[in-house]
C-alpha positions in Angstrom: -17.2 10.2 -1.2 -16.5 6.6 -0.4 -18.7 3.8 1.1 -16.7 1.5 3.3 -17.5 -2.3 3.8 -16.2 -3.8 6.9 -13.8 -6.5 6.4 -15.0 -8.1 9.7 -18.4 -9.2 7.9 -17.8 -12.6 6.3 -20.2 -11.6 3.4 -17.9 -8.9 2.6 -14.9 -11.1 2.4 -16.8 -13.7 0.2 -18.0 -11.0 -2.1 -14.7 -9.3 -2.7 -13.1 -12.9 -3.3 -15.8 -13.8 -5.8 -15.2 -10.6 -7.8 -11.5 -11.2 -7.6 -12.0 -14.7 -9.0 -14.4 -13.6 -11.8 -12.0 -11.0 -13.0 -9.1 -13.5 -13.0 -11.2 -16.0 -14.8 -12.5 -13.8 -17.4 -9.6 -11.8 -18.4 -6.0 -12.6 -19.3 -4.6 -10.4 -16.5 -1.1 -10.7 -15.1 -1.8 -9.2 -11.7 -4.5 -8.0 -9.3 -3.9 -4.8 -7.1 -5.9 -3.9 -4.0 -6.3 -0.4 -3.2 -7.9 0.9 -0.1 -7.4 -2.4 1.7 -7.7 -0.9 5.1 -10.1 0.6 7.7 -10.9 4.2 7.3 -9.4 5.3 10.7 -9.2 4.5 14.5 -12.8 5.3 15.1 -14.0 2.3 12.9 -15.4 -0.2 12.8 -18.1 -0.7 15.6 -20.1 -2.8 13.2 -22.5 -5.7 14.6 -20.1 -8.4 13.6 -17.2 -6.7 15.6 -19.5 -6.1 18.4 -20.6 -9.8 18.6 -16.9 -10.9 18.4 -16.1 -8.6 21.3 -19.0 -10.1 23.5 -17.7 -13.6 22.8 -14.1 -12.9 23.6 -13.2 -12.7 27.4 -10.2 -10.4 26.5 -12.5 -7.8 25.2 -14.1 -5.4 27.8 -15.5 -3.2 25.1 -15.4 -3.0 21.3 -14.3 0.6 21.7 -11.1 -0.7 23.2 -8.5 0.3 20.6 -6.1 -2.4 21.5 -8.5 -5.3 21.1 -10.3 -3.8 18.3 -6.9 -3.0 16.5 -5.7 -6.7 16.9 -9.2 -8.0 15.9 -9.3 -5.7 12.6 -5.7 -6.5 11.6 -6.6 -10.1 11.7 -9.8 -9.5 9.6 -8.0 -7.5 7.0 -5.3 -10.3 6.6 -8.2 -12.8 6.3 -9.6 -10.6 3.5 -6.4 -10.3 1.6 -5.6 -14.0 2.0 -8.9 -15.0 0.7 -8.8 -12.6 -2.4 -5.4 -13.7 -3.2 -6.4 -17.5 -2.8 -9.5 -17.0 -5.1 -7.6 -15.1 -7.8 -4.7 -17.8 -7.9 -7.3 -20.6 -8.1 -8.9 -19.0 -11.0 -5.6 -17.9 -12.7 -2.5 -19.9 -11.4 0.5 -17.6 -11.4 -1.2 -14.3 -11.1 0.6 -11.6 -9.1 -1.3 -10.0 -6.2 -0.2 -6.8 -4.8 -1.7 -3.9 -2.5 -1.2 -0.5 -1.9 -0.2 0.2 1.9 0.2 3.3 3.9 3.6 5.0 3.7 4.3 4.8 7.4 4.2 1.3 9.1 5.3 2.3 12.7 7.0 5.4 12.4 10.6 4.5 12.6 11.8 8.1 11.8 10.1 9.5 14.9 7.8 11.9 13.1 5.6 14.0 15.1 2.6 12.6 17.2 0.2 13.5 14.2 1.8 11.1 11.9 -0.8 8.6 10.8 0.4 4.9 10.9 -0.7 1.9 8.7 -0.4 -0.6 11.5 -2.2 1.3 14.2 -4.4 4.0 12.6 -5.6 1.8 9.6 -5.1 -1.8 11.0 -3.1 -2.5 7.9 -0.2 -4.9 8.1 1.3 -5.3 4.6 4.4 -6.7 6.1 2.6 -9.7 7.4 0.8 -10.2 4.1 4.2 -10.4 2.6 5.6 -12.8 5.2 2.7 -15.2 5.0 2.9 -15.2 1.1 -0.6 -13.7 0.5 1.0 -10.8 -1.7 3.7 -10.8 -4.4 4.2 -7.1 -3.8 3.4 -4.3 -1.6 3.4 -0.7 -3.0 4.0 1.8 -0.3 2.3 5.2 -1.0 5.6 7.2 -0.3 4.6 10.1 -2.2 2.4 11.4 0.7 5.1 12.0 3.2 7.9 13.1 0.7 5.5 15.9 -0.5 5.0 17.2 3.2 8.8 18.1 3.3 8.4 20.0 0.0 5.8 22.2 1.7 8.4 23.5 4.0 10.9 24.3 1.4 11.5 24.5 -2.3 14.3 22.1 -2.3 14.0 18.3 -2.7 16.9 16.8 -0.7 15.0 16.5 2.5 12.1 15.1 0.8 14.2 12.5 -0.9 15.9 11.6 2.2 12.6 11.0 3.9 11.5 8.9 1.0 14.6 6.8 1.2 14.3 6.1 4.9 10.7 5.0 4.6 11.4 2.8 1.8 14.3 1.2 3.9 12.0 0.7 6.6 9.5 -1.3 4.5 12.4 -3.2 3.0 13.9 -4.2 6.4 10.4 -5.4 7.7 9.5 -7.3 4.4 11.4 -10.5 5.2 12.7 -10.4 1.5 9.4 -9.7 0.0 9.1 -7.4 -2.8 8.6 -3.5 -2.2 7.6 -1.3 -5.0 8.0 2.4 -3.7 5.5 5.0 -4.7 6.9 8.1 -6.5 4.6 11.1 -6.7 4.3 13.3 -9.8 2.2 16.2 -8.5 4.0 18.7 -6.3 2.5 19.7 -2.9 2.3 23.4 -4.0 0.7 22.7 -7.5 2.3 21.7 -10.8 4.6 18.8 -11.1 8.0 17.6 -9.6 10.9 18.3 -11.9 11.7 15.4 -14.2 15.2 15.1 -12.8 13.7 14.6 -9.2 11.6 11.7 -10.5 14.7 10.1 -12.2 16.6 10.6 -9.1 14.1 8.5 -7.0 14.1 5.8 -9.7 17.9 5.6 -9.4 17.6 5.6 -5.6 15.1 2.7 -5.7 17.3 0.7 -8.1 20.3 1.5 -5.7 18.3 0.1 -2.8 17.4 -3.0 -4.6 13.8 -2.3 -5.2 12.5 -4.5 -8.1 10.3 -1.6 -9.5 8.6 1.5 -8.9 4.9 2.6 -8.8 4.0 6.2 -9.9 1.1 8.2 -8.7 -0.2 8.9 -11.3 -0.2 7.9 -14.9 -2.5 10.9 -15.6 0.0 13.2 -13.8 2.9 11.7 -16.1 0.8 12.4 -19.1 -0.2 15.9 -18.1 3.3 16.7 -17.1 4.6 15.4 -20.5 7.1 13.0 -18.9 6.2 9.8 -20.7 8.6 10.4 -23.6 11.3 11.4 -21.2 10.9 8.1 -19.2 11.0 6.1 -22.4 14.0 7.8 -23.4 15.8 7.9 -20.1 15.3 5.7 -16.9 13.1 3.3 -18.8 14.9 3.0 -22.2 15.8 -0.7 -21.5 12.8 -3.2 -21.2 12.8 -4.9 -17.9 11.3 -8.4 -17.5 9.0 -8.8 -14.4 10.9 -10.7 -11.6 9.9 -14.5 -11.4 
């Protein structure tokens, strides 16, 4: 179970920023990664700060209006990300700041009406965070939607095609920002994806110009016994992080 802290509350933004600054100051870290930097869903948040903001805004008839609340909450999340990044960089100049973002931004592939979208359902605008320079990278969690295709069949070609198209959408909306595509290790039906399929997605990411990849998860790679194969294969040559 999770407890959610509303980004619309200034004290939340200040606290998370202070924690980020403390970590960056105390430890010689290269980067800071933000996970779950989103709202829980469309039904959130009707917190007192949002209610007060609605009452003060003539454009807001009711805080339950998803259009007003969506715009308001995307702005609050952007303020949170900007504040955390600023505090971390002040404490450790040159630190890289990244965030995990929902796999689908605005559903360019025309998936069914039940598809959840980062921009609308979670008020998460990772592309804006790149455009405005708050983040060094976004890491779309592409493994979720590529797994869904695998539920429907035992082949991986369709899953890989969806993975490619979703990555291309993030890249086309990132204004040159860096996109690290997520690669899932665990298969939807249990067990693990074949190593050749992981290697194929690494190769595809490189072909598409991605500066790197993000696996979910390291624990899965260990349990599947793939770490040595990665060291001997796709990751045999050390890679310097981009400037």
